[in-house]
C-alpha positions in Angstrom: 0.0 -0.1 -0.1 1.3 3.5 -1.1 1.0 6.0 2.0 -0.2 9.0 0.8 1.7 12.2 0.8 -0.1 15.6 2.2 -0.4 18.1 -0.6 0.8 20.9 1.8 4.6 20.9 2.3 5.8 19.3 5.9 6.2 21.7 8.3 10.0 21.6 9.9 9.6 22.2 13.6 12.7 22.5 16.1 12.5 19.4 18.4 14.1 18.8 21.3 15.1 14.8 22.0 17.3 13.4 25.1 17.2 9.8 24.8 18.7 9.3 28.3 15.5 7.5 29.5 16.2 5.0 27.2 19.5 4.0 28.2 21.5 6.4 30.6 25.6 6.0 30.5 27.6 4.6 32.6 24.9 2.2 34.1 21.9 -0.1 33.5 18.6 0.8 33.6 18.7 2.0 37.4 19.7 5.6 37.8 18.5 7.4 40.6 16.7 10.3 39.4 18.1 13.4 39.2 18.2 16.4 36.8 20.1 13.9 34.1 18.8 10.5 34.6 14.8 10.3 35.6 14.7 6.1 36.3 13.9 4.9 39.6 15.9 1.9 41.1 14.9 -0.9 39.0 16.5 -4.0 37.3 16.9 -4.0 33.4 14.5 -4.4 31.0 13.9 -8.0 30.2 15.4 -8.4 26.6 12.5 -10.9 25.7 9.4 -9.2 24.3 6.1 -9.8 25.7 3.0 -10.0 24.1 0.2 -8.7 26.8 -2.2 -11.4 27.9 -5.4 -9.0 27.5 -4.2 -8.4 24.1 -7.1 -9.3 21.1 -7.5 -8.1 18.0 -11.6 -8.5 18.0 -14.1 -9.7 20.4 -12.6 -9.2 24.1 -10.5 -5.7 23.6 -7.6 -5.3 26.1 -8.1 -2.1 28.5 -5.9 -0.1 26.8 -6.5 3.4 25.9 -9.5 4.9 23.9 -8.6 6.7 20.4 -10.4 9.8 20.1 -13.0 8.1 18.3 -13.6 5.1 20.0 -15.7 2.0 18.9 -19.6 2.7 20.0 -19.0 -1.0 21.9 -16.2 0.9 24.0 -17.1 3.9 26.7 -14.2 6.0 26.6 -11.9 7.5 29.2 -12.3 11.1 29.4 -8.7 12.8 28.7 -7.7 16.6 28.4 -8.3 18.1 25.1 -5.1 19.5 23.6 -3.8 22.6 25.3 -5.2 25.7 24.6 -2.8 28.3 23.5 -0.6 30.2 25.8 -1.4 27.5 28.8 1.5 27.7 31.4 4.3 25.7 30.7 7.2 24.7 33.1 10.0 27.3 33.7 12.7 24.8 33.9 13.4 23.3 30.3 16.7 22.1 31.1 16.4 18.8 30.1 15.3 19.6 26.2 17.7 19.9 24.0 16.4 22.5 21.7 20.1 23.3 19.7 19.1 20.3 17.5 16.2 20.2 15.3 16.0 16.4 14.7 12.4 15.8 14.2 10.1 16.4 11.1 6.5 17.1 12.4 3.0 17.9 10.6 2.4 15.7 7.3 1.3 12.7 7.0 4.2 10.4 5.7 4.1 6.9 7.4 6.7 6.4 10.4 6.3 2.7 11.5 6.3 -0.4 9.3 3.9 -3.6 9.7 5.7 -7.0 9.1 6.1 -9.6 6.3 2.1 -11.4 5.8 0.7 -7.6 6.7 0.9 -7.7 10.3 1.0 -4.7 12.6 0.9 -6.8 16.3 -0.8 -3.8 17.3 -0.9 -5.4 21.1 2.7 -6.6 20.9 5.1 -4.5 23.1 7.2 -1.8 21.8 10.8 -2.6 21.6 13.7 -0.3 22.0 14.8 -1.1 18.5 11.4 -0.1 17.1 11.6 3.4 19.1 15.2 4.2 17.7 13.8 3.0 14.0 10.8 5.2 14.6 12.6 8.2 15.9 14.7 7.5 12.7 12.2 7.8 10.3 10.9 11.2 11.6 14.7 12.9 11.8 15.1 15.6 9.4 18.5 15.0 8.7 20.0 11.6 8.4 23.9 11.7 9.0 26.0 8.4 7.4 26.9 6.0 9.6 30.1 3.2 9.0 30.3 1.3 11.9 28.6 0.0 15.2 29.0 1.6 18.4 27.1 -1.2 20.1 28.5 -4.8 20.7 25.1 -5.9 20.2 23.7 -3.9 17.2 25.0 -5.2 13.8 25.1 -2.5 11.5 23.6 -4.6 8.9 20.3 -5.4 11.2 16.7 -3.6 10.5 17.7 -1.2 13.3 21.5 -0.9 13.5 21.6 2.1 11.4 18.9 3.4 13.0 20.4 3.4 16.3 23.8 4.5 15.5 22.6 7.5 13.7 20.7 8.2 17.0 23.9 7.8 18.7 25.6 9.5 16.4 23.5 12.6 16.9 24.3 12.2 20.6 20.6 11.3 20.9 21.0 7.8 22.2 23.5 6.0 24.7 23.7 2.1 25.6 24.9 0.4 28.3 28.4 0.5 30.3 28.9 -3.0 29.2 28.9 -1.3 25.5 25.6 -3.1 24.6 21.9 -1.5 23.6 19.5 -4.5 24.4 17.4 -3.7 21.2 15.1 -6.3 22.1 13.9 -5.2 25.4 10.5 -3.5 25.7 10.2 0.4 26.8 7.4 1.3 29.3 5.1 3.6 29.2 6.6 5.8 31.4 9.9 5.9 29.5 8.0 6.3 26.3 6.6 9.4 27.4 9.4 11.0 28.1 11.1 10.6 24.9 8.3 12.3 23.3 7.9 14.7 26.2 11.4 15.6 25.9 10.7 16.9 22.2 8.9 19.7 23.4 8.1 22.5 25.6 7.2 21.2 28.7 3.8 21.7 30.4 2.2 20.9 33.2 -1.1 19.3 33.8 -3.3 16.8 36.6 -2.3 13.7 36.8 -5.8 11.6 38.1 -3.8 8.4 37.8 -3.6 6.7 41.7 -0.4 4.6 40.1 1.6 7.6 39.3 2.4 8.5 43.1 4.4 12.1 43.8 7.5 10.3 43.8 7.1 8.7 40.2 10.2 9.6 38.6 8.3 10.1 35.3 5.4 12.2 36.9 6.6 15.4 35.4 6.6 14.0 31.8 3.4 12.0 32.5 1.9 15.8 33.4 3.4 17.2 30.3 1.9 14.4 28.1 -1.7 14.7 29.6 -1.8 18.4 29.6 -1.0 18.1 25.7 -3.6 15.6 25.6 -1.2 12.9 23.8 -2.3 9.8 25.9 -5.1 8.5 28.6 -5.3 5.9 30.9 -7.1 2.7 31.1 -10.9 1.9 32.1 -10.1 0.9 35.7 -8.3 4.4 36.2 -4.8 3.5 36.0 -2.2 4.4 34.0 0.2 1.4 34.7 3.3 3.6 33.8 5.8 0.8 34.6 4.2 -1.6 32.3 5.4 -2.0 28.2 4.0 0.5 25.9 1.8 -1.3 23.1 2.7 -0.6 19.4 -1.0 0.8 18.9 -0.5 3.0 22.1 2.9 4.2 20.8 0.9 5.2 17.3 -1.5 6.8 18.6 0.5 8.8 20.8 2.9 10.0 18.0 0.3 11.2 15.8 -0.9 13.4 18.4 2.4 14.8 19.5 3.2 15.0 15.9 0.2 17.7 14.7 -1.3 14.8 12.8 -5.0 15.5 13.8 -5.8 17.6 11.1 -8.4 16.9 8.1 -6.1 14.5 6.5 -5.7 12.5 9.5 -6.0 8.7 8.6 -7.1 9.4 4.8 -6.1 5.7 3.8 -8.2 4.3 6.9 -10.5 2.8 4.3 -8.0 1.1 2.6 -5.6 0.1 5.1 -4.4 -3.5 4.8 -3.3 -5.0 7.8 -4.9 -8.4 8.4 -4.4 -8.5 12.5 -6.3 -4.6 12.5 -10.0 -5.0 12.0 -11.7 -1.7 11.9 -13.3 -2.4 15.5 -9.9 -2.3 16.8 -9.8 1.2 19.0 -6.5 2.5 17.3 -7.7 1.2 13.7 -7.3 4.8 12.5 -4.1 5.8 14.5 -2.1 3.0 13.1 -3.4 3.9 9.5 -2.4 6.9 10.0 1.1 6.3 11.3 2.0 2.7 9.3 2.5 1.0 6.3 2.0 -2.7 5.6 5.1 -4.5 4.3 4.2 -5.3 0.4 3.5 -9.0 -0.4 1.3 -9.7 2.3 -2.6 -10.5 2.1 -5.6 -9.0 1.2 -7.3 -6.4 3.9 -10.1 -8.4 5.8 -12.3 -6.2 5.7 -12.7 -6.0 2.0 -14.3 -8.9 -0.1 -15.0 -9.2 -3.7 -11.0 -7.9 -4.3 -8.4 -10.1 -6.3 -5.2 -11.4 -4.9 -2.6 -12.8 -6.7 -0.1 -15.9 -5.6 3.6 -15.3 -4.9 4.8 -18.4 -3.5 7.5 -18.8 -6.5 6.9 -23.0 -6.0 3.0 -22.6 -6.7 0.5 -22.4 -3.4 -1.8 -25.0 -2.4 -5.8 -24.1 -2.5 -7.3 -26.4 -0.3 -10.8 -27.6 1.1 -10.9 -25.9 4.1 -8.6 -23.3 6.0 -5.7 -25.3 7.5 -3.3 -27.5 6.4 -5.2 -30.4 7.2 -7.7 -29.7 4.7 -7.0 -31.8 1.3 -5.3 -29.4 -1.7 -7.7 -29.5 -4.5 -5.1 -27.9 -7.1 -1.6 -26.4 -6.7 -2.1 -22.7 -8.2 1.0 -21.1 -10.1 2.9 -18.4 -9.4 1.0 -15.3 -10.2 -2.7 -16.9 -10.3 -5.1 -14.3 -9.5 -7.7 -14.9 -7.0 -11.2 -13.6 -6.2 -11.1 -13.2 -2.6 -15.2 -14.4 -0.9 -14.2 -14.3 2.5 -11.4 -13.3 5.1 -13.1 -14.4 8.1 -10.8 -17.5 8.6 -7.6 -15.3 9.0 -5.2 -16.2 8.4 -6.4 -18.4 5.5 -8.8 -16.6 2.4 -11.7 -17.8 1.1 -10.8 -17.3 -2.7 -12.3 -18.5 -6.2 -10.4 -19.0 -9.4 -11.2 -18.1 -12.3 -12.5 -21.2 -13.4 -14.9 -21.0 -10.4 -12.8 -23.6 -7.8 -13.3 -21.9 -4.6 -11.1 -23.3 -1.6 -8.7 -21.3 1.1 -4.8 -20.2 0.6 -2.9 -18.8 3.2 -2.5 -14.9 3.8 1.2 -15.4 3.3 1.6 -16.5 0.3 -1.0 -13.6 -1.4 -0.8 -10.2 -2.2 -3.8 -8.0 -3.2 -3.8 -7.1 -6.8 -5.9 -4.5 -8.6 -7.2 -5.4 -12.1 -7.0 -3.6 -14.7 -7.8 -3.7 -18.4 -5.9 -6.1 -21.1 -4.5 -4.4 -24.4 -4.1 -7.6 -26.0 -5.7 -11.3 -25.3 -5.1 -14.6 -27.4 -6.2 -18.4 -26.7 -4.1 -20.7 -28.3 -7.0 -22.5 -30.6 -10.3 -20.8 -32.2 -12.3 -24.1 -32.1 -11.7 -27.3 -30.7 -13.6 -31.0 -30.9 -13.7 -32.7 -27.5 -15.1 -36.2 -26.5 -17.0 -36.4 -23.3 -15.8 -36.4 -20.0 -12.3 -35.2 -21.4 -10.5 -32.0 -20.7 -9.4 -30.0 -23.4 -6.1 -27.7 -22.1 -6.2 -24.0 -23.6 -3.6 -21.7 -22.7 -4.4 -17.9 -22.7 -1.9 -15.2 -23.2 -2.5 -11.4 -22.7 -0.6 -8.2 -22.1 0.6 -6.5 -20.2 1.5 -9.2 -18.4 -0.5 -10.1 -15.1 -3.4 -8.7 -16.1 -6.3 -10.3 -14.2 -8.1 -12.5 -16.4 -11.3 -14.5 -15.8 -12.4 -17.6 -17.8 -16.1 -18.4 -18.6 -18.2 -20.8 -20.2 -21.4 -19.7 -22.7 -22.9 -23.3 -21.4 -22.2 -25.2 -18.3 -24.3 -27.7 -19.0 -21.8 -28.7 -22.0 -18.4 -27.7 -20.9 -17.1 -25.8 -17.6 -13.8 -24.4 -17.9 -11.2 -23.6 -14.8 -7.6 -22.1 -15.3 -8.0 -23.2 -19.1 -9.1 -26.8 -18.3 -12.5 -27.5 -20.5 -14.3 -30.2 -18.8 -16.3 -31.9 -21.8 -19.3 -32.2 -19.6 -22.3 -33.8 -22.5 -22.6 -33.0 -26.3 -23.1 -29.6 -27.4 -21.4 -26.8 -28.3 -20.3 -24.2 -25.8 -18.0 -21.0 -26.2 -15.1 -20.3 -23.9 -13.8 -17.1 -23.5 -10.9 -15.5 -21.6 -11.4 -12.0 -20.6 -9.8 -9.5 -18.6 -12.2 -8.4 -15.2 -13.3 -5.4 -16.7 -14.6 -7.0 -19.2 -12.8 -4.7 -22.2 -10.6 -7.2 -23.8 -11.2 -11.0 -24.7 -10.4 -13.9 -26.7 -12.9 -17.0 -27.6 -12.6 -20.8 -28.4 -15.7 -22.9 -29.8 -15.6 -25.8 -28.6 -17.4 -28.8 -29.7 -18.3 -31.4 -27.5 -18.7 -35.2 -29.2 -20.4 -39.0 -27.7 -17.7 -40.2 -25.4 -14.9 -42.7 -26.6 -15.5 -46.1 -27.0 -12.6 -47.4 -25.2 -10.5 -44.8 -22.7 -7.4 -47.5 -23.0 -6.0 -51.0 -23.4 -3.5 -52.5 -22.2 -1.6 -55.7 -20.8 -0.5 -56.9 -17.5 2.2 -57.1 -17.5 3.5 -55.0 -19.6 5.9 -57.9 -20.8 4.5 -61.4 -21.4 6.6 -64.3 -21.7 5.4 -67.1 -24.2 3.0 -69.6 -23.3 2.1 -67.8 -20.1 -1.4 -66.4 -19.3 -1.3 -62.8 -18.7 -4.6 -60.0 -18.7 -6.4 -58.4 -21.7 -7.0 -55.0 -20.0 -9.3 -51.8 -20.9 -10.9 -49.0 -19.3 -14.4 -47.6 -20.4 -17.2 -45.1 -18.9 -19.8 -46.6 -16.9 -22.3 -46.9 -19.8 -20.3 -49.9 -21.7 -21.8 -53.0 -20.9 -18.6 -55.3 -22.6 -15.6 -55.4 -24.3 -13.9 -57.6 -27.3 -10.1 -57.9 -27.9 -9.2 -58.6 -31.5 -5.8 -59.6 -33.0 -4.8 -57.4 -36.4 -1.9 -57.1 -39.1 -0.5 -60.2 -39.1 -2.3 -62.7 -36.4 -5.7 -64.2 -35.5 -7.5 -64.2 -32.0 -10.7 -62.7 -30.7 -12.0 -62.2 -27.0 -15.2 -61.0 -25.6 -15.6 -60.1 -21.7 -18.5 -58.6 -20.0 -17.0 -59.1 -16.5 -15.7 -55.8 -14.6 -15.1 -53.8 -12.0 -15.5 -50.3 -11.2 -13.1 -47.5 -9.6 -14.1 -43.8 -8.7 -12.6 -40.7 -8.3 -13.9 -37.8 -6.8 -12.1 -34.1 -6.7 -13.5 -30.5 -5.9 -14.9 -28.9 -9.1 -15.1 -31.7 -11.2 -17.8 -34.6 -11.0 -17.0 -38.0 -9.8 -15.2 -39.9 -12.4 -16.3 -43.7 -12.2 -15.0 -46.1 -14.7 -15.0 -49.6 -15.8 -12.2 -52.1 -15.7 -13.0 -55.0 -18.0 -10.3 -58.2 -18.0 -9.6 -61.2 -20.1 -6.8 -64.0 -19.6 -5.4 -65.2 -22.5 -2.1 -66.8 -23.5 0.2 -66.9 -26.8 2.4 -69.1 -27.6 4.4 -67.5 -30.2 7.0 -64.9 -29.3 6.5 -61.6 -31.4 4.8 -58.4 -31.2 1.2 -58.3 -31.5 -1.2 -55.6 -32.6 -5.0 -55.7 -30.6 -7.8 -53.6 -30.9 -10.7 -53.0 -28.2 -14.2 -52.3 -29.1 -17.1 -52.0 -26.6 -20.9 -52.1 -26.5 -23.8 -50.1 -24.8 -26.5 -52.4 -23.2 -26.9 -55.3 -25.8 -26.1 -53.3 -28.5 -23.5 -53.7 -31.4 -20.1 -53.5 -30.6 -18.8 -50.0 -31.7 -16.5 -49.2 -34.8 -14.4 -47.2 -33.0 -11.3 -49.1 -31.0 -8.6 -48.4 -28.9 -5.3 -49.9 -30.0 -2.5 -51.4 -28.6 0.5 -53.8 -28.7 1.7 -57.0 -27.1 5.3 -58.0 -26.6 5.5 -62.0 -26.5 9.2 -63.2 -25.5 10.5 -66.8 -25.1 12.6 -66.1 -22.3 12.4 -63.3 -19.5 15.9 -62.7 -18.5 16.0 -59.3 -16.6 20.0 -59.6 -17.0 21.2 -61.2 -20.5 22.1 -58.6 -22.7 20.7 -58.8 -26.3 20.2 -56.6 -29.3 16.3 -56.8 -29.2 14.1 -53.4 -28.9 12.1 -53.6 -25.7 9.3 -52.4 -23.9 9.2 -51.1 -20.2 8.4 -54.0 -17.6 5.5 -54.0 -15.6 8.2 -53.8 -12.5 9.5 -50.7 -13.6 6.2 -48.8 -14.6 5.5 -49.3 -10.6 8.4 -48.1 -9.6 8.5 -44.9 -11.9 4.7 -44.6 -10.4 5.9 -44.7 -7.0 8.8 -41.9 -7.3 6.4 -39.7 -9.4 3.6 -39.9 -6.8 0.3 -40.2 -7.9 -2.1 -36.9 -8.0 -5.2 -37.5 -9.8 -6.1 -34.0 -11.0 -3.9 -31.7 -13.5 -1.5 -29.7 -11.2 1.6 -27.3 -12.2 4.6 -29.4 -11.9 6.9 -26.1 -10.1 10.3 -27.9 -10.8 10.0 -28.1 -14.5 8.5 -25.0 -15.0 4.5 -25.3 -13.5 3.8 -27.5 -16.4 0.6 -29.1 -16.6 0.8 -32.5 -15.4 -1.5 -35.3 -14.2 -1.4 -39.0 -12.9 1.9 -40.4 -12.4 3.6 -37.6 -14.3 2.4 -37.3 -17.5 2.6 -34.0 -19.1 -0.3 -31.9 -20.6 0.5 -30.3 -23.8 -1.2 -26.9 -24.7 -4.6 -27.8 -27.1 -4.2 -31.4 -25.6 -7.3 -33.4 -24.8 -6.9 -36.0 -21.6 -9.2 -37.6 -18.6 -8.6 -35.4 -15.7 -9.7 -36.6 -12.0 -8.5 -40.2 -13.3 -8.3 -43.0 -11.6 -5.1 -44.7 -10.2 -5.7 -48.0 -12.8 -6.5 -45.1 -15.6 -3.0 -43.0 -14.3 -0.8 -46.0 -14.4 -2.3 -47.7 -18.0 -1.3 -43.6 -19.3 1.6 -44.2 -17.8 2.4 -47.5 -19.6 1.1 -46.3 -22.8 3.2 -42.9 -22.2 6.4 -44.8 -22.1 5.9 -47.8 -24.6 4.0 -45.3 -27.5 5.6 -42.2 -26.3 9.0 -40.5 -26.5 10.5 -42.5 -23.6 11.0 -46.1 -24.4 11.6 -45.1 -28.1 14.4 -42.8 -26.7 16.1 -45.6 -25.2 15.7 -48.3 -28.3 16.9 -45.4 -30.6 19.8 -45.2 -28.3 20.7 -48.7 -28.3 20.0 -49.0 -32.3 22.4 -46.2 -32.6 25.3 -47.5 -31.3 24.8 -51.2 -31.8 24.5 -51.9 -28.0 23.6 -54.9 -26.5 21.6 -54.3 -23.2 19.2 -55.9 -20.8 16.2 -55.8 -19.4 16.9 -54.2 -16.2 19.1 -51.7 -18.1 16.6 -51.0 -20.1 14.2 -49.9 -17.4 16.9 -48.2 -15.4 17.2 -45.9 -18.2 13.6 -45.6 -19.4 13.0 -44.5 -15.4 16.0 -42.0 -16.5 14.8 -40.5 -19.6 11.1 -40.1 -18.0 12.7 -38.2 -15.4 14.7 -36.1 -17.2 14.0 -36.3 -20.8 15.2 -38.4 -23.7 17.6 -35.7 -24.4 19.9 -37.0 -22.0 20.6 -39.7 -24.6 21.0 -37.7 -27.7 24.0 -37.8 -29.8 26.3 -34.7 -30.2 27.9 -33.3 -33.5 31.0 -35.4 -33.0 29.3 -38.8 -33.0 29.1 -39.5 -29.4 26.8 -38.9 -27.0 26.5 -35.7 -25.6 26.1 -36.2 -22.0 28.8 -38.4 -20.1 25.8 -40.8 -18.7 25.5 -41.8 -22.3 29.1 -42.0 -22.8 30.0 -44.7 -19.9 27.4 -46.8 -21.9 29.2 -46.3 -25.2 32.6 -46.5 -23.5 31.8 -50.5 -22.6 32.6 -52.9 -24.8 33.7 -56.6 -25.0 37.4 -56.6 -23.5 40.1 -57.0 -26.2 41.8 -60.4 -26.7 45.1 -58.7 -27.0 46.7 -56.3 -26.0 48.2 -53.0 -26.0 45.3 -51.1 -27.6 45.1 -47.4 -28.1 42.3 -45.3 -26.6 41.4 -41.8 -25.5 39.6 -40.4 -21.8 36.4 -38.8 -23.2 34.5 -38.1 -19.8 36.6 -36.8 -17.7 40.0 -37.0 -16.1 40.8 -40.2 -15.2 42.8 -40.7 -12.0 45.1 -43.5 -12.2 45.9 -46.0 -9.4 48.4 -48.4 -8.0 45.9 -51.4 -7.9 42.1 -51.8 -9.2 40.6 -50.0 -6.2 40.5 -46.3 -5.5 41.8 -46.7 -2.2 45.1 -47.7 -3.2 47.6 -45.4 -4.0 47.3 -42.6 -6.7 49.8 -42.5 -9.3 48.8 -39.8 -11.2 45.7 -38.1 -13.9 45.6 -38.7 -17.2 43.4 -35.1 -18.7 40.6 -35.1 -20.5 41.1 -35.6 -24.4 44.4 -37.7 -23.6 45.4 -40.5 -25.6 47.0 -43.4 -23.6 47.4 -46.8 -24.1 45.6 -50.0 -22.6 47.5 -53.1 -21.0 44.9 -55.2 -19.8 41.7 -55.5 -17.8 40.1 -56.8 -15.1 35.9 -57.1 -14.8 33.5 -57.6 -11.6 36.4 -56.3 -9.2 35.2 -57.5 -5.8 31.6 -58.2 -7.4 31.0 -54.7 -7.9 30.3 -54.7 -11.6 33.5 -52.4 -11.9 35.6 -52.3 -14.6 39.3 -51.4 -14.4 42.0 -50.9 -17.4 45.3 -51.0 -17.0 46.6 -47.8 -18.7 49.8 -46.0 -19.5 50.5 -42.6 -21.0 53.8 -41.0 -20.4 55.2 -41.7 -17.1 51.7 -42.1 -15.8 51.6 -46.0 -15.4 48.6 -47.7 -13.6 44.7 -49.0 -13.3 42.2 -46.3 -14.6 38.2 -46.9 -14.3 37.4 -48.3 -18.0 34.2 -45.9 -18.0 36.2 -43.0 -18.8 38.2 -44.4 -21.4 36.9 -45.0 -25.2 38.7 -47.7 -27.2 40.1 -47.1 -30.1 38.8 -49.8 -33.0 35.9 -52.0 -33.8 34.7 -53.8 -30.4 31.3 -55.3 -29.5 29.5 -52.9 -27.3 28.2 -54.9 -24.3 26.5 -53.2 -21.8 27.0 -55.9 -19.3 30.8 -54.5 -19.3 30.0 -51.1 -18.3 32.0 -49.9 -15.0 28.9 -49.3 -12.3 30.8 -47.1 -10.6 31.6 -44.6 -13.3 28.1 -45.2 -14.5 26.5 -44.4 -11.5 28.8 -41.2 -10.5 27.8 -39.8 -13.9 23.8 -40.3 -13.6 23.8 -39.5 -10.2 24.9 -36.0 -11.3 21.5 -35.6 -12.5 20.0 -34.1 -9.4 18.7 -30.7 -9.7 15.4 -29.5 -10.0 13.7 -25.8 -10.1 17.7 -24.7 -9.6 18.7 -26.5 -6.6 20.5 -29.9 -5.8 17.7 -32.2 -4.4 18.3 -35.4 -1.9 15.4 -36.8 -3.1 16.8 -37.0 -6.8 20.1 -38.2 -6.0 18.4 -41.0 -4.1 16.2 -41.6 -7.2 19.5 -41.7 -9.4 21.1 -43.9 -6.7 18.0 -46.9 -6.9 18.1 -46.5 -10.9 22.1 -46.8 -11.0 21.7 -50.1 -8.7 18.7 -51.2 -11.1 21.3 -51.0 -14.5 24.1 -52.6 -12.7 22.7 -55.3 -10.4 19.1 -55.4 -11.8 17.9 -54.4 -8.3 13.9 -53.9 -8.5 13.4 -53.9 -4.8 16.0 -51.6 -3.9 14.1 -48.8 -6.1 11.3 -48.3 -3.7 11.5 -46.2 -1.1 10.2 -48.5 1.7 12.7 -51.2 1.0 15.6 -51.2 3.3 18.2 -51.2 0.0 16.9 -47.9 -0.9 19.7 -45.9 -0.1 22.3 -48.4 -0.6 25.5 -46.9 -1.6 27.3 -49.5 -3.5 30.6 -46.7 -3.9 29.2 -43.7 -5.5 30.5 -40.6 -4.3 28.4 -38.6 -1.7 28.3 -34.8 -3.2 29.1 -32.2 0.0 25.6 -30.8 -0.3 23.8 -34.2 0.5 22.8 -34.8 3.7 
């Protein structure tokens, strides 16, 4: 919130300030009252800031002083009015420091500040540091400081410059031991003295029994009462030795600084502190004195406004006002929300542009004022969507950040939320993307057609052994009564089934998704790849002409560790492992670690203008995962890599690489301009060959500088290093060293001779490339480097890479599960310094 400035020029007044009352020189806060010090004998103030037990922002208000405009539910205490002109002042003003023009009075610029989350803490104790900062904000001139004079005040702290500037002006001192004690609270009497010494002293009656004739601050309290700065409490007390609250300090300063004119609290109606309701007695004084820290939440008294998400990693929209409630979706950074209610503060009830209602925490949104867009577009002008599917539209707008809304012209046909259009029933609807002022918009004509005959079909397991029974699976909506599976394209066979189970998934803002799972057990005796189609029918009608097509891979011998030249599919075991790594979310969400791309199920990435099933069941999500791996880029990327470099590869190695590229992308295996793989992880694999039958042979270090040891162990003596790109001679080889799938070459380059890991070295010549001879440690150390997401190293990704490396080298499927005791087993990979 920008605090308004008074139109008239700020008045500069002579102000006197002598803060010996805060911290007397040469003694703690226990000096006897005399002309230079007015503290009674008492122990030093506590460094712990206390919250008053009576404090409350609503309901039972504390018995604190009343503002000049108390709430109607409070009975004000009679206070002295502002002194009349010519009223008598004290003759002795020796304690004032009139030679120094320090403070700016008049005007309406803020001199106090709130905290993160747009909080003011009105009923918290005012601390010494806060007083110093407040006075610093009011200084007419601020001399530069370059060092701290107090041992417990760093110049870089938020109050460091303020404390040290006031000390440089001679207006503030510390303890004899060189400390300042910044977090200690200041009492009402102490604060009154600070302000009283800034102005000519006055005399006035003191009607409070707890301010005796002998009280050290009596004359300062008398002067403050005469000026009308401060009053007492409902019980008739002044409580001079109680800490002054932040709200009380704001009121006293506003009156003392001459701010009670026609411009007083001019922005009170837009004041944005969530912990200062309008019912608070000091609401207007706080609005006058302070401005919130930017980036906080919406004003709790204003509904129908907008807020924008400030959480860089996305923000959970929850079904209720607490973290115990389910997350409805994750809102990306910058999402604009409509405020419905703030009664559950610090939780705010909001509505998305698509109409989904929920709660967000106030600390992760900021208030937002919508404006008109100058240019709006949608990624498609027309689209056809099958019933029950969702279309992903992307809206663009300039200027960026303009508050926008998605709307459907016919919600009985299609609904829309954040660009995701749900096809509810056959028909047409116009989807619009418009600014909240309704001045600029773009539209997409959506036609919803009949539902798909079969949503997805697949086999379980994903790889079938010849002669063994397996299941043909099909997922349909709940209107289908039977499914027929037919072999096509070079084979024959047909099977029908009306046996099914049901599965449902519910989510806020979407209809419950209920599907039928049809299953038929069959067996294929001959190895090969078969193409099948799945048809469905409704009731007693005929089978659909529409179908879902899938393939069945039948192999003669399912051995996960034998390397061959065959193309492969991902095993059911690794599909389940990837599902565990990715985690299941039934509704689409922004993947915050991957640039907020929309994702659903087990990590399925949704592209713009794509149609997909949202609010999916676990069976649908797993089938989608298997289909995405086998038919999409991931399995083909690994098969293409194997074929390009003519590699013999096993099933466990294929599975490990599929998991890796599903997480990091198939580009990790791509070829560079020189013919070798772009990245070291893949080069380790292409370096693996069946060992030569005779030596020496030549080679090149092509991944990292190769460390040479005296023996086939990294614990043996290091004899030298052969630089990346250097040539060498290979004199011998040792494999399966220590039963750890390690491969070592005996090498020689110049004066360096010893044993180096084979993974870093490419042999010259024509060899059989067999991944059975990959050095496990070199591969693991390269694979585990792929651990960064969102710009930071993640322990979870490092652990996943270790599991994939063990699966590759040792066929350790069980150890890929986080619940398995061997999940974090390290066979010798290097652990980075950031890992803990």
